[in-house]
C-alpha positions in Angstrom: 102.8 64.0 86.3 105.7 62.9 88.4 107.8 62.8 85.3 106.8 66.5 84.6 107.7 67.5 88.1 111.1 65.8 87.9 111.9 67.4 84.6 110.6 70.7 85.9 113.0 70.5 88.8 115.9 70.1 86.4 115.0 73.5 84.9 116.1 75.1 88.2 116.3 78.7 87.2 114.1 80.6 84.8 115.4 81.3 81.4 117.9 81.0 78.7 119.1 78.8 76.1 122.1 81.0 76.3 124.0 79.0 73.8 123.1 77.8 70.3 121.7 74.5 69.3 124.1 71.9 67.9 121.3 69.5 66.9 117.5 69.6 66.7 116.3 69.9 70.3 114.2 67.2 72.0 110.9 68.8 72.9 107.9 67.3 74.7 104.8 68.4 76.6 102.2 67.0 78.9 98.7 68.2 79.8 97.3 67.2 83.2 94.2 65.1 83.1 93.2 66.6 86.5 92.9 70.3 85.3 90.2 71.6 83.0 92.0 74.2 80.8 88.9 74.9 78.8 87.8 77.4 81.4 91.0 79.4 81.1 90.6 82.9 79.8 93.3 85.0 81.4 97.0 84.5 82.1 99.8 86.1 84.1 103.5 85.8 83.7 105.4 84.7 86.8 108.5 86.8 87.5 111.8 85.6 86.1 114.6 84.6 88.6 117.6 86.7 89.3 120.0 84.1 87.8 119.9 81.1 85.5 121.8 78.1 86.9 124.9 77.3 84.7 124.3 80.2 82.4 126.4 83.3 81.7 125.6 86.1 84.1 124.1 88.3 81.3 121.6 85.6 80.2 118.6 87.3 81.8 119.5 90.7 80.4 119.9 89.1 76.9 116.9 86.9 76.9 114.5 88.0 79.7 112.4 90.6 77.9 112.3 88.6 74.7 111.2 85.5 76.5 108.4 87.4 78.2 107.4 88.9 74.9 107.3 85.5 73.2 105.2 84.0 75.9 102.8 86.9 75.9 102.5 87.0 72.1 101.9 83.2 71.9 99.2 83.2 74.6 97.4 86.2 73.1 97.5 84.5 69.7 95.9 81.4 71.4 93.0 83.7 72.5 94.0 84.4 76.1 94.1 87.9 77.7 96.8 89.1 80.1 95.5 90.0 83.6 97.0 90.9 87.0 98.5 88.0 88.7 95.9 87.7 91.4 93.0 87.7 88.9 94.5 85.5 86.2 93.0 82.0 85.5 96.5 80.6 85.0 100.1 81.6 85.5 103.0 80.7 83.3 106.5 80.0 84.7 109.7 79.8 82.6 112.7 77.9 83.9 116.0 77.1 82.3 119.4 75.8 83.2 122.6 74.7 81.5 123.8 71.3 82.8 127.5 70.7 82.8 129.4 68.4 80.5 129.2 64.7 81.1 132.5 63.3 79.9 133.1 59.8 81.2 136.3 59.6 79.2 138.0 61.8 81.8 137.7 58.9 84.2 139.1 56.4 81.6 135.7 55.0 80.5 134.8 54.4 76.9 131.5 53.7 75.2 131.2 50.9 72.8 129.2 48.0 71.5 128.2 45.5 74.2 126.5 42.4 73.0 124.7 41.5 76.1 122.5 38.6 77.1 120.6 37.5 80.1 120.2 40.4 82.5 121.0 43.0 79.8 118.8 41.4 77.2 119.5 40.1 73.7 120.2 43.4 72.0 123.6 45.2 71.9 124.5 48.0 74.2 124.7 50.4 71.2 121.1 49.6 70.1 119.8 50.1 73.6 121.5 53.4 74.3 121.7 54.8 70.8 119.9 58.0 71.9 121.9 58.4 75.2 124.7 60.9 74.8 127.7 60.8 77.1 129.9 63.1 75.0 131.5 66.3 76.4 128.6 68.7 75.6 126.7 71.0 77.9 123.0 70.6 77.7 120.4 73.4 77.8 117.1 72.7 79.5 114.1 75.0 79.0 110.8 74.3 80.9 107.5 76.1 80.6 104.9 75.4 83.3 101.3 76.5 83.4 99.6 76.5 86.8 95.9 76.8 87.4 95.9 79.9 89.5 93.2 79.3 92.1 94.3 75.8 93.3 98.0 76.4 92.3 97.9 73.1 90.4 100.2 72.2 87.6 98.0 72.1 84.5 100.5 71.8 81.6 104.2 71.5 81.1 106.5 71.6 78.1 110.3 71.0 78.1 113.1 71.1 75.7 116.6 69.7 76.0 119.5 70.3 73.6 123.2 70.1 73.3 124.8 73.5 73.3 127.7 75.0 71.5 129.9 78.0 72.1 127.9 80.5 70.1 124.7 81.7 71.8 121.4 81.3 70.2 120.1 84.6 68.6 117.3 86.2 70.6 114.8 85.9 67.8 115.5 82.1 67.6 115.0 81.8 71.3 111.6 83.6 71.0 110.6 81.2 68.2 111.6 78.2 70.4 109.4 79.4 73.2 106.5 80.1 70.8 107.0 76.5 69.4 106.8 75.1 72.9 103.6 77.1 73.6 102.0 76.0 70.3 101.3 72.7 72.0 99.2 74.4 74.8 95.4 74.2 74.0 94.0 77.3 72.4 91.1 79.0 74.1 87.9 77.4 73.0 
């Protein structure tokens, strides 16, 4: 759960993969063992923020309504009904941010193959950090949080992280991304 909260904090704002995906995004989710989602029947969308950290100023205008539509459509397809915020069983919160480039080469560092032993272990540096990227790419982070509405407890969280490129992701692809994330949320029983 702490991992979820930490990743949720990275999401910082509330929307927008404002740039296109260069590779397949890393997506994950986690369901809280402390919250019984089987009793959920109704949902409410939490308001979107005024600004998305690191995003272009028009990100909310471009993606906001489409994101709300995607969340609403996905949850209705799961069997849930939208309700006023104060009456809903759960609330869904969308966060997003674009983190700046991490380019260690600007400080004179290079990545390479380090054949370590002892403290670093027997495997090479490359094998250990093969999935760690320190290239000069911005990263888009999208986080969906579902809170049990009475106790205000985090019940479920999904997140996606991806490298970005200059061309922004089309609105329909962004909707599909959110629907794909919500596909992991339990359907109403």
